[in-house]
ZAVOLUM-872447 format. One record per residue (C-alpha): x, y, z; residue in three letters; residue number from 1. Coordinates in Angstrom, 1 decimal, decimal comma. Example, Ala and Ser with C-alpha at 12.3 -4.5 7.8 and 13.67 -1.06 7.14 Angstrom:
2
[nufi [12,3; -4,5; 7,8]; Ala; 1]
[nufi [13,7; -1,1; 7,1]; Ser; 2]
// end
This chain:
342
[nufi [42,9; -11,2; 1,0]; Met; 1]
[nufi [40,9; -11,2; -2,2]; Phe; 2]
[nufi [37,2; -10,9; -2,9]; Lys; 3]
[nufi [35,1; -10,5; -6,0]; Ile; 4]
[nufi [31,7; -8,8; -6,2]; Thr; 5]
[nufi [29,7; -8,9; -9,4]; Ser; 6]
[nufi [26,4; -7,2; -9,8]; Phe; 7]
[nufi [23,7; -6,7; -12,4]; Val; 8]
[nufi [21,3; -3,7; -12,5]; Ile; 9]
[nufi [18,3; -4,2; -14,7]; Ala; 10]
[nufi [15,1; -2,4; -15,6]; Glu; 11]
[nufi [11,9; -4,0; -14,2]; Ala; 12]
[nufi [8,2; -3,3; -14,0]; Ala; 13]
[nufi [7,2; -1,0; -11,2]; Lys; 14]
[nufi [8,4; -2,6; -8,0]; Ile; 15]
[nufi [6,4; -2,6; -4,8]; Lys; 16]
[nufi [8,2; -0,9; -1,9]; Lys; 17]
[nufi [8,9; -4,2; -0,1]; Thr; 18]
[nufi [11,8; -5,1; 2,1]; Gly; 19]
[nufi [13,8; -2,8; 4,3]; Lys; 20]
[nufi [15,9; 0,1; 3,2]; Glu; 21]
[nufi [19,6; -0,9; 3,0]; Ala; 22]
[nufi [21,7; 0,8; 5,7]; Pro; 23]
[nufi [23,9; 3,5; 4,2]; Pro; 24]
[nufi [27,5; 2,3; 3,7]; Pro; 25]
[nufi [30,1; 3,0; 6,3]; Ile; 26]
[nufi [32,1; 5,9; 5,0]; Leu; 27]
[nufi [35,6; 5,6; 6,3]; Pro; 28]
[nufi [36,7; 8,3; 3,9]; Lys; 29]
[nufi [35,2; 11,8; 3,5]; Ser; 30]
[nufi [31,8; 12,3; 1,9]; Ala; 31]
[nufi [29,4; 15,3; 1,7]; Pro; 32]
[nufi [27,0; 15,6; 4,6]; Ser; 33]
[nufi [24,1; 15,2; 2,2]; Tyr; 34]
[nufi [25,4; 11,9; 0,8]; Phe; 35]
[nufi [22,7; 9,7; 2,4]; Asp; 36]
[nufi [19,9; 12,0; 1,4]; Lys; 37]
[nufi [21,0; 12,9; -2,1]; Ser; 38]
[nufi [21,7; 9,4; -3,6]; Val; 39]
[nufi [18,9; 6,9; -4,5]; Pro; 40]
[nufi [18,3; 4,5; -1,6]; Ala; 41]
[nufi [18,6; 0,7; -2,1]; Gln; 42]
[nufi [16,0; -1,7; -0,6]; Tyr; 43]
[nufi [17,0; -5,3; 0,3]; Ile; 44]
[nufi [14,3; -7,7; -0,7]; Ile; 45]
[nufi [16,1; -11,0; -0,2]; Gly; 46]
[nufi [19,4; -12,9; -0,1]; Lys; 47]
[nufi [20,4; -16,5; -0,8]; Glu; 48]
[nufi [23,5; -18,7; -1,0]; Lys; 49]
[nufi [24,4; -20,5; -4,2]; Ile; 50]
[nufi [27,3; -22,5; -5,4]; Lys; 51]
[nufi [29,3; -22,0; -8,6]; Ile; 52]
[nufi [31,6; -25,0; -9,0]; Gly; 53]
[nufi [33,1; -25,4; -5,6]; Lys; 54]
[nufi [32,7; -21,7; -4,6]; Lys; 55]
[nufi [30,1; -20,5; -2,1]; Asn; 56]
[nufi [28,5; -17,4; -3,4]; Ile; 57]
[nufi [26,4; -14,9; -1,4]; Glu; 58]
[nufi [23,6; -13,4; -3,5]; Leu; 59]
[nufi [21,9; -10,1; -2,4]; Phe; 60]
[nufi [18,6; -9,0; -4,1]; Ile; 61]
[nufi [18,1; -5,3; -3,9]; Lys; 62]
[nufi [16,0; -2,6; -5,7]; Thr; 63]
[nufi [16,2; 1,0; -6,7]; Tyr; 64]
[nufi [12,7; 2,4; -6,5]; Gln; 65]
[nufi [10,6; 2,4; -8,5]; Pro; 66]
[nufi [11,8; 0,3; -11,4]; Asp; 67]
[nufi [15,3; -1,2; -11,1]; Ala; 68]
[nufi [16,6; -4,4; -9,6]; Ile; 69]
[nufi [20,2; -4,9; -8,3]; Val; 70]
[nufi [21,5; -8,5; -7,9]; Ile; 71]
[nufi [24,9; -8,6; -6,2]; Glu; 72]
[nufi [27,1; -11,7; -5,9]; Ala; 73]
[nufi [30,1; -11,8; -3,6]; Thr; 74]
[nufi [32,8; -14,4; -2,8]; Thr; 75]
[nufi [36,3; -14,7; -1,4]; Glu; 76]
[nufi [39,0; -16,1; -3,7]; Val; 77]
[nufi [42,6; -17,1; -3,1]; Glu; 78]
[nufi [43,9; -14,9; -5,9]; Asp; 79]
[nufi [42,1; -12,5; -8,2]; Val; 80]
[nufi [44,8; -13,2; -10,9]; Phe; 81]
[nufi [44,2; -16,9; -11,0]; Ala; 82]
[nufi [43,7; -18,6; -14,4]; Glu; 83]
[nufi [40,0; -19,4; -13,8]; Asn; 84]
[nufi [39,0; -16,1; -12,4]; Ile; 85]
[nufi [37,3; -14,9; -15,6]; Leu; 86]
[nufi [35,2; -18,1; -15,7]; Glu; 87]
[nufi [34,2; -17,6; -12,1]; Leu; 88]
[nufi [33,2; -14,0; -12,9]; Lys; 89]
[nufi [31,2; -15,1; -15,9]; Ala; 90]
[nufi [29,4; -17,7; -13,7]; Gly; 91]
[nufi [28,6; -15,1; -11,1]; Met; 92]
[nufi [27,2; -12,6; -13,6]; Leu; 93]
[nufi [25,1; -15,4; -15,2]; Lys; 94]
[nufi [23,7; -16,2; -11,8]; Ala; 95]
[nufi [22,9; -12,5; -11,2]; Cys; 96]
[nufi [21,1; -12,3; -14,6]; His; 97]
[nufi [19,0; -15,4; -13,8]; Gln; 98]
[nufi [18,1; -14,0; -10,4]; Ser; 99]
[nufi [17,2; -10,6; -11,9]; Ala; 100]
[nufi [14,9; -12,3; -14,5]; Thr; 101]
[nufi [13,3; -14,4; -11,8]; Lys; 102]
[nufi [12,5; -11,3; -9,8]; Asn; 103]
[nufi [10,8; -9,5; -12,7]; Gly; 104]
[nufi [13,6; -7,8; -14,5]; Ala; 105]
[nufi [13,9; -7,4; -18,2]; Lys; 106]
[nufi [16,8; -8,9; -20,0]; Glu; 107]
[nufi [17,5; -5,5; -21,6]; Glu; 108]
[nufi [18,4; -2,9; -20,9]; Pro; 109]
[nufi [20,8; -3,9; -18,1]; Ser; 110]
[nufi [24,3; -3,1; -16,8]; Glu; 111]
[nufi [26,7; -5,6; -15,4]; Glu; 112]
[nufi [29,9; -4,9; -13,5]; Tyr; 113]
[nufi [32,6; -6,7; -11,4]; Thr; 114]
[nufi [34,7; -5,3; -8,6]; Val; 115]
[nufi [38,0; -7,0; -7,6]; Tyr; 116]
[nufi [39,0; -6,3; -4,0]; Gln; 117]
[nufi [42,4; -6,5; -2,5]; Val; 118]
[nufi [43,1; -6,0; 1,2]; Ser; 119]
[nufi [45,6; -7,0; 3,9]; Gly; 120]
[nufi [48,7; -6,1; 1,9]; Tyr; 121]
[nufi [51,6; -4,1; 3,1]; Glu; 122]
[nufi [53,1; -0,9; 1,7]; Gly; 123]
[nufi [51,9; 1,2; -1,2]; Asp; 124]
[nufi [49,5; -0,6; -3,6]; Pro; 125]
[nufi [51,4; 0,9; -6,5]; Glu; 126]
[nufi [54,2; -1,4; -5,6]; Asp; 127]
[nufi [51,7; -4,3; -5,7]; Phe; 128]
[nufi [50,5; -3,6; -9,3]; Ile; 129]
[nufi [53,9; -2,6; -10,7]; Lys; 130]
[nufi [54,7; -6,2; -11,9]; Asp; 131]
[nufi [51,0; -7,0; -12,6]; Arg; 132]
[nufi [49,9; -4,1; -14,9]; Glu; 133]
[nufi [49,2; -6,4; -17,9]; Glu; 134]
[nufi [47,3; -8,8; -15,8]; Lys; 135]
[nufi [45,2; -6,1; -14,2]; Ile; 136]
[nufi [44,3; -4,5; -17,5]; Ala; 137]
[nufi [43,4; -7,9; -19,0]; Gly; 138]
[nufi [41,3; -8,7; -15,9]; Leu; 139]
[nufi [39,3; -5,4; -16,1]; Leu; 140]
[nufi [38,7; -5,9; -19,8]; Lys; 141]
[nufi [37,9; -9,7; -19,4]; Ser; 142]
[nufi [40,6; -10,2; -22,0]; Glu; 143]
[nufi [42,9; -13,3; -21,9]; Lys; 144]
[nufi [45,1; -12,2; -24,9]; Ser; 145]
[nufi [48,1; -10,0; -24,3]; Ile; 146]
[nufi [47,1; -6,3; -24,6]; Leu; 147]
[nufi [49,1; -3,7; -26,3]; Asp; 148]
[nufi [51,3; -1,5; -24,1]; Glu; 149]
[nufi [49,3; 1,6; -25,0]; Lys; 150]
[nufi [46,0; -0,1; -24,2]; Glu; 151]
[nufi [47,5; -1,2; -20,8]; Val; 152]
[nufi [48,6; 2,4; -20,1]; Asp; 153]
[nufi [45,2; 3,8; -21,1]; Tyr; 154]
[nufi [43,3; 1,3; -18,9]; Thr; 155]
[nufi [45,5; 2,1; -15,8]; Leu; 156]
[nufi [45,2; 5,8; -16,4]; Ser; 157]
[nufi [41,7; 5,8; -14,9]; Phe; 158]
[nufi [42,8; 5,5; -11,3]; Gln; 159]
[nufi [42,1; 7,3; -8,1]; Phe; 160]
[nufi [44,4; 7,4; -5,1]; Lys; 161]
[nufi [43,2; 9,2; -2,0]; Tyr; 162]
[nufi [45,5; 8,0; 0,8]; Ser; 163]
[nufi [48,9; 6,5; 0,8]; Lys; 164]
[nufi [47,7; 2,9; 1,1]; Asp; 165]
[nufi [44,6; 2,8; -1,1]; Asp; 166]
[nufi [44,0; 2,8; -4,9]; Leu; 167]
[nufi [41,2; 2,2; -7,4]; Met; 168]
[nufi [41,4; 1,6; -11,1]; Ile; 169]
[nufi [38,1; 1,9; -13,0]; Val; 170]
[nufi [37,3; 0,5; -16,4]; Asp; 171]
[nufi [34,1; 0,0; -18,4]; Trp; 172]
[nufi [33,2; -3,5; -17,2]; Asp; 173]
[nufi [35,1; -3,7; -14,0]; Gly; 174]
[nufi [37,3; -2,1; -11,3]; Ala; 175]
[nufi [40,0; -3,2; -9,0]; Ile; 176]
[nufi [40,1; -1,7; -5,5]; Val; 177]
[nufi [43,0; -1,7; -3,0]; Phe; 178]
[nufi [42,3; -1,0; 0,7]; Asp; 179]
[nufi [44,4; -2,3; 3,5]; Gln; 180]
[nufi [41,5; -2,4; 5,9]; Gln; 181]
[nufi [39,0; -4,0; 3,5]; Gly; 182]
[nufi [36,6; -1,1; 3,6]; Asp; 183]
[nufi [35,0; -1,6; 0,2]; Phe; 184]
[nufi [31,3; -0,9; 0,8]; Asp; 185]
[nufi [31,4; 2,8; -0,1]; Glu; 186]
[nufi [33,3; 2,0; -3,3]; Asp; 187]
[nufi [30,9; -0,7; -4,4]; Ile; 188]
[nufi [27,9; 1,5; -3,7]; Glu; 189]
[nufi [29,3; 4,3; -5,7]; Leu; 190]
[nufi [30,0; 2,0; -8,6]; Leu; 191]
[nufi [26,5; 0,7; -8,4]; Gln; 192]
[nufi [25,2; 4,3; -8,4]; Leu; 193]
[nufi [27,2; 5,1; -11,5]; Ala; 194]
[nufi [26,0; 2,0; -13,3]; Asn; 195]
[nufi [22,4; 2,9; -12,2]; Tyr; 196]
[nufi [22,8; 6,4; -13,6]; Gln; 197]
[nufi [24,1; 4,9; -16,9]; Leu; 198]
[nufi [21,1; 2,5; -17,0]; Leu; 199]
[nufi [18,6; 5,3; -16,4]; Arg; 200]
[nufi [20,2; 7,4; -19,3]; Tyr; 201]
[nufi [20,0; 4,4; -21,6]; Arg; 202]
[nufi [16,4; 3,8; -20,7]; Ile; 203]
[nufi [15,5; 7,5; -21,2]; Leu; 204]
[nufi [17,4; 7,6; -24,5]; Asp; 205]
[nufi [15,5; 4,6; -25,9]; Glu; 206]
[nufi [12,2; 6,0; -24,6]; Asp; 207]
[nufi [12,8; 9,3; -26,3]; Leu; 208]
[nufi [13,5; 7,5; -29,6]; Asp; 209]
[nufi [10,1; 5,7; -29,3]; Glu; 210]
[nufi [8,3; 8,9; -28,3]; Arg; 211]
[nufi [9,7; 10,9; -31,2]; Met; 212]
[nufi [8,6; 8,2; -33,7]; Lys; 213]
[nufi [5,1; 8,2; -32,2]; Lys; 214]
[nufi [4,5; 11,9; -32,1]; Ile; 215]
[nufi [6,1; 12,7; -35,5]; Ser; 216]
[nufi [2,9; 11,3; -37,0]; Lys; 217]
[nufi [1,0; 14,1; -35,4]; Ala; 218]
[nufi [2,6; 16,7; -37,6]; Ile; 219]
[nufi [2,1; 15,0; -41,0]; Gln; 220]
[nufi [0,3; 17,4; -43,3]; Ile; 221]
[nufi [-2,1; 14,7; -44,3]; Asp; 222]
[nufi [-3,4; 14,5; -40,8]; Asn; 223]
[nufi [-4,7; 18,1; -40,9]; Ile; 224]
[nufi [-7,2; 18,7; -43,7]; Lys; 225]
[nufi [-8,2; 22,2; -44,6]; Leu; 226]
[nufi [-11,8; 21,3; -45,0]; Trp; 227]
[nufi [-12,1; 20,2; -41,4]; Arg; 228]
[nufi [-14,1; 22,7; -39,5]; Val; 229]
[nufi [-13,6; 20,8; -36,2]; Ile; 230]
[nufi [-10,3; 18,9; -35,6]; Pro; 231]
[nufi [-10,5; 15,2; -35,8]; Ser; 232]
[nufi [-10,3; 13,2; -32,6]; Lys; 233]
[nufi [-7,1; 11,6; -33,9]; Glu; 234]
[nufi [-5,3; 14,9; -34,4]; Val; 235]
[nufi [-6,6; 16,3; -31,0]; Thr; 236]
[nufi [-5,5; 13,2; -29,2]; Gln; 237]
[nufi [-2,0; 13,1; -30,8]; Glu; 238]
[nufi [-1,5; 16,7; -29,9]; Phe; 239]
[nufi [-2,4; 16,0; -26,3]; Arg; 240]
[nufi [0,1; 13,1; -26,4]; Asp; 241]
[nufi [2,8; 15,4; -27,5]; Ile; 242]
[nufi [2,2; 17,7; -24,6]; Ile; 243]
[nufi [2,1; 14,8; -22,1]; Lys; 244]
[nufi [5,2; 13,1; -23,5]; Leu; 245]
[nufi [7,2; 16,3; -23,5]; Arg; 246]
[nufi [6,3; 17,0; -19,9]; Val; 247]
[nufi [7,2; 13,4; -18,9]; Gln; 248]
[nufi [10,6; 13,5; -20,7]; Ser; 249]
[nufi [11,5; 16,8; -19,0]; Ile; 250]
[nufi [10,5; 15,5; -15,6]; Ala; 251]
[nufi [12,5; 12,3; -16,0]; Gln; 252]
[nufi [15,6; 14,1; -17,2]; Phe; 253]
[nufi [15,5; 16,6; -14,3]; Glu; 254]
[nufi [15,0; 13,8; -11,8]; Ala; 255]
[nufi [18,1; 12,1; -13,1]; Leu; 256]
[nufi [20,1; 15,3; -12,8]; Glu; 257]
[nufi [18,8; 16,0; -9,3]; Arg; 258]
[nufi [19,4; 12,5; -7,9]; Asn; 259]
[nufi [23,2; 12,5; -8,3]; Met; 260]
[nufi [25,1; 15,7; -7,7]; Lys; 261]
[nufi [28,2; 14,9; -5,6]; Leu; 262]
[nufi [30,3; 18,0; -5,9]; Ile; 263]
[nufi [33,4; 18,9; -4,1]; Gly; 264]
[nufi [36,8; 17,5; -3,0]; Asp; 265]
[nufi [35,4; 14,7; -0,8]; Trp; 266]
[nufi [36,5; 11,2; -1,5]; Tyr; 267]
[nufi [33,1; 10,1; -2,8]; Ser; 268]
[nufi [32,6; 13,2; -5,0]; Ala; 269]
[nufi [36,0; 12,9; -6,7]; Arg; 270]
[nufi [35,7; 9,1; -7,1]; Leu; 271]
[nufi [32,2; 9,5; -8,6]; Tyr; 272]
[nufi [33,5; 12,1; -11,0]; Asp; 273]
[nufi [36,1; 9,6; -12,2]; Leu; 274]
[nufi [33,4; 7,0; -12,7]; Met; 275]
[nufi [31,3; 9,5; -14,6]; Ser; 276]
[nufi [34,1; 10,2; -17,0]; Lys; 277]
[nufi [34,8; 6,5; -17,6]; Lys; 278]
[nufi [31,2; 5,7; -18,2]; Phe; 279]
[nufi [30,8; 8,8; -20,4]; Arg; 280]
[nufi [27,8; 10,0; -18,5]; Leu; 281]
[nufi [28,4; 13,6; -19,9]; Asp; 282]
[nufi [28,1; 12,2; -23,4]; Gly; 283]
[nufi [24,8; 10,4; -22,6]; Trp; 284]
[nufi [23,6; 13,6; -21,0]; Arg; 285]
[nufi [24,4; 15,6; -24,1]; Gly; 286]
[nufi [22,7; 13,1; -26,4]; Thr; 287]
[nufi [19,6; 13,2; -24,3]; Ile; 288]
[nufi [19,5; 17,0; -24,2]; Lys; 289]
[nufi [19,7; 17,0; -28,0]; Glu; 290]
[nufi [16,8; 14,7; -28,3]; Lys; 291]
[nufi [14,9; 16,8; -25,8]; Met; 292]
[nufi [15,5; 19,8; -28,0]; Glu; 293]
[nufi [14,3; 17,8; -31,0]; Ser; 294]
[nufi [11,2; 16,9; -29,0]; Leu; 295]
[nufi [10,7; 20,6; -28,3]; Glu; 296]
[nufi [11,0; 21,3; -32,0]; Asp; 297]
[nufi [8,4; 18,7; -32,8]; Ile; 298]
[nufi [6,1; 20,2; -30,2]; Tyr; 299]
[nufi [6,6; 23,7; -31,6]; Ser; 300]
[nufi [5,9; 22,5; -35,2]; Ile; 301]
[nufi [2,8; 20,7; -34,1]; Ala; 302]
[nufi [1,6; 23,7; -32,2]; Ser; 303]
[nufi [2,1; 25,9; -35,2]; Glu; 304]
[nufi [0,4; 23,5; -37,5]; Asn; 305]
[nufi [-2,7; 23,3; -35,3]; Leu; 306]
[nufi [-2,6; 27,0; -34,8]; Gly; 307]
[nufi [-2,5; 27,6; -38,6]; Met; 308]
[nufi [-5,4; 25,1; -39,1]; Ser; 309]
[nufi [-7,5; 26,9; -36,6]; Asn; 310]
[nufi [-6,9; 30,2; -38,4]; Leu; 311]
[nufi [-7,6; 28,5; -41,7]; Gln; 312]
[nufi [-10,9; 27,1; -40,3]; Arg; 313]
[nufi [-11,9; 30,6; -39,3]; Leu; 314]
[nufi [-11,1; 31,9; -42,8]; Glu; 315]
[nufi [-13,0; 29,0; -44,3]; Leu; 316]
[nufi [-16,1; 29,8; -42,1]; Ile; 317]
[nufi [-15,8; 33,5; -43,3]; Gln; 318]
[nufi [-15,6; 32,4; -46,9]; Ile; 319]
[nufi [-18,6; 30,1; -46,6]; Trp; 320]
[nufi [-20,6; 32,7; -44,7]; Ala; 321]
[nufi [-19,8; 35,3; -47,4]; Phe; 322]
[nufi [-20,8; 32,7; -50,1]; Phe; 323]
[nufi [-24,2; 32,0; -48,5]; Phe; 324]
[nufi [-24,7; 35,8; -48,0]; Leu; 325]
[nufi [-24,1; 36,3; -51,8]; Gln; 326]
[nufi [-26,6; 33,5; -52,6]; Ile; 327]
[nufi [-29,1; 35,2; -50,3]; Gly; 328]
[nufi [-28,7; 38,5; -52,1]; Trp; 329]
[nufi [-29,0; 36,8; -55,4]; Leu; 330]
[nufi [-32,2; 35,1; -54,4]; Val; 331]
[nufi [-33,7; 38,4; -53,2]; Ile; 332]
[nufi [-32,6; 40,1; -56,5]; Leu; 333]
[nufi [-34,3; 37,3; -58,5]; Ile; 334]
[nufi [-37,5; 37,6; -56,5]; Leu; 335]
[nufi [-37,6; 41,4; -56,9]; Glu; 336]
[nufi [-37,1; 41,1; -60,7]; Leu; 337]
[nufi [-39,8; 38,5; -60,9]; Phe; 338]
[nufi [-42,1; 40,7; -58,9]; Tyr; 339]
[nufi [-41,6; 43,8; -61,0]; Tyr; 340]
[nufi [-41,7; 42,0; -64,3]; Thr; 341]
[nufi [-45,0; 40,3; -63,3]; Lys; 342]
// end
C-alpha cells in the first residue's frame, strides 16, 4: 500500500487560537515521556476534500501558535514510483500553497515537504529498495534525470532503521518511510516539526538582518552632536529601540531552543537528530548566534557612544560655566577700574 502526504508550513499574521488542539500522534515506537509537553502543539482549524486530476485529496488545515499555518494533503496511490507521481506531488503542493494563502499565510517564507509512505510489504525494506535506489533518490529530489551513482549513495546515506521491518530515508525536500503496519503519524509529525523549526530559524535570521540595518543608524557619528546639551528625541528613541530589539531577539532565539530538545536513544529523538542534520539546523543556529553577537556589539557601541556624549555634555557645561565665570570676573574688574579712575 502506498500513500503520499505533502505539506506546506508558512508564516502568517498572528493567528487566533481557534479550532481544537490536534491529538498527539500515536507513538508505536519509543519516545521521551515529555514528548507531548515539549513539542509545539498543532491546532486543527478545518479540513476539506479536493480533486487533483482523478485523485481525491484530503486537505487538513492546521496551525502552530501563534504565527504559522500548516496545510497537509494526503492521498493513496497505486505506486509511489509511477511516472506521473511527481506531477501529482506538484499539484498537491500547489493546492497546499493556495489553501495557506487563503487562510492568511504569506507566500514567503515557507517550507514544503513530501512524505512517501510504503506499508503492507513482506520482509526487510532494504530488500524492497535494493533494485529501486536510483528511483528513490530521484523521487526524493524531484529529479527525472538519471542521477550520478555518488549522488544516489549520498541521498540514501541519510537513513534511519529502528526495527527489522521499518526504514526511513530523509532528504531536503522529501522522505520515504517504510512501515509494515502503516504507522506513519509519528514520522510525519516529526518531519513537520523539523520543517517548522527550519522555518522559525529562517524568519528569525531575516528579522535580525532587518533589525541590524535599522539600529545601525543609531550609532552614526552624525547622529550625536557634541553641542547637544540634551540628547535629541531621535537618538533617544533609537537607543530605546536597540534595547527592545536586542531583548526580543534573545527571547525568540531562546524560545526556539527550548521548544525542541528531544535528547536520548528513543526512536523520536534519534530520528529528529537525523532530520536536524539533513536540514542543517545546527548551521542555521550558528549563523543566528553570530548575528546575535553582532547585535550585542552594536548595542555595546551605541551604549559607549551615548555614554561618551553624556560625559562630553558635562564637560561642555563645565567649559561654558567657566567661560561665563571669567566674563563675570572681567565685568567686575572693569567696573572697579572705572570706579577708581573716576
